[in-house]
N, C-alpha and C positions, 0 to 999 in steps of 0.2 A: 808561153808559146819557145817552140826551140826554133835552131837558126834559118829553117825553112817555112816556117810561120805555121807551124802543124802544134797544137798540143801535144808535149810529152805523155807518154804511157805513165799513168802513176798506181801506185798499187800498196793500199796501207791492210794493215792485219790489226787482228784482235785476239785474245781466248779469251772462251765464256766457258767456265765452270755450268755444267749440266749433269742431267740426273742418270747420262752415260760416260759421262768423266768432260778433260775438259776437249773442247772444240774449234779448231783455230778457222776463223772467216777471214776470207780473205775481199776486197772488192778493187774494183773500176769504175773509173767514170761512169761504165757501162750498168754497172749495177755489181752484184756480187756475185763472184769469178770463182771462189773455191771454199770447201769447207770440208776439214781434216779430224779426224778421228783421234784423239789422244794423244793431245797435240800437246806432249810436253818434252821437254832434252831434245834428243835424237830425231824423233819424230817430228815434230814441230819444226826442226831446221833443217831437215832433207826435202820437207815439205818446201820451205818458204826458197829454199835451192832450185827447187823443181821448176817452181813460179819464177823464179829470176828469167832462169833456161828459158824457157816455155812464152816469156812475155816479155821479155828486154829489159828489164830493169829491174832493180832488189826493190823489193818491200819491205816497207817500212810501217814497223809499231807505232799505231794512232790507232787505240781505242775510242778516241773524241771526235772521230773523223768524221763529218758528214756524208762520206760514203758508208760509212758504217753504223752508226747511229742505231739508226732505224732498225737494219738485218740484227744488231744484238737485241734492241727491243722486242720484236717478234720474236727469235730463238728462246732469250727467255721467259717470253709471255706463252709459247708453247710448252715448256718442258713446267711450268706452271702450269696447266691443264688450262689455263684464260684465251688461249689462240687455238681453232683447230683448222687453218690455209695461212698461207705466207702470201702477201702480197708485194713483192718485192723484185724491182728490177733487177734481171739475170744478165751475167754475160758469158754466153756462150763458148768463147772462142776456145777454153780448152779440150771443147769436142767436137766431131762434126761426121757428117753423112748419115748411117743409118742409126747409130749409136745415137745422137742426136735427134734423129726422127723419135726412136724410141723414146725417150727421155723425156721429149715436149711433150709424148702423147701422155706419159703418166705422170706428168704436172698437170695438166688440164683433164684426163680421162678417170682421173681415180682417186675419190675425195680420199677426205678423213674417216675415219672407224671404216673401213673397205678394203679390198683386197682382192688379186687381181691374179690368175696365173700367169707363168712365162709363154705361153703358147695361144692365151690368152690376148695378152698385149700384143705378141708377134702378129696376129690375125687384124688387130687392131690397127696396124700400119701395112697391112696387106704382102703382109712375110709370114702366110698362116705354118709354116715350117717351120719359121726360125726360133724356136722355141732357146734352143744354145746360143744363137745371139744374141738372144735378148740378156737371156744369162751375162753373156760380155758385158754388152753395155750398161747393165745394172752393176758390173763389177767397175765399170772404168767414169760411171757416174760423178762428176768432179766436184757435184751440191748435194750430196745424201743429206738425209733430214729436210732437206727444204723440196730440191724434187726425189718425191718418198716412196726410193727403190726398195723400201722396207716394206712395202703394203704389196709388193712381187713374191709368192708364192708357188711352191710346185702342185702341180694339177691333181695329184694323188694326195695333198690336205697337209705335205712336209712342211717344213718353215723354209727351207732353200737356204740359199748360202749370204752373207750379208758380211762387207768391208770393215765395219765396224765389229764383227764379233758376234755369235749367236744371241748371247744374254743381253747386248743391245738393241738386237731387232725385237727380240722378246719385249725387253721394254718398252720399245717401241710404239708396236703392236697393245701392250698393256693401256699405255699413255692411253691408245684409241679407241681402247673399249674393244679391240680384235679377238684380244687374250684375255685371262684371266690376270689380275696381278699376284706373282705369287706370292704362297704363304710365309717365305724366310728365306 
């Protein structure tokens, strides 16, 4: 506790190797707060600086932390093909408003092995004309993979964009059986 009787914010992080490269996982007492792609060197350092700025405390590397242990276990199981759903507490404090609403609907309503169009997802949150805004929400997702923005595709069958890169999106969709595995 701090001098005002409040619990100090604690942010812990670890990097986990996955089939799409290293992911930085960060958690608070509330739950998993951030997942960052390509988490080596400068990318990792900038992500940690952003977290410190946004959350008001310096993240501490602590892969053995109870705040991270279950998230690490579930991410590793997902990439091993042994887990289809994430059952983790999530800290939504890095996102708000329409973006949060869309991401919560995505997490709750688009299961493993399925995809949804940007426009369809917009309609599910009562904004049928907001496909582009849904795309912006996907790009702002602080919890990719766990909140599965890779499952959102274009209505014409195109794969759409992805913050982790299109190869990562293809890999995730193949892992979930939506796309065939690449031949090489």
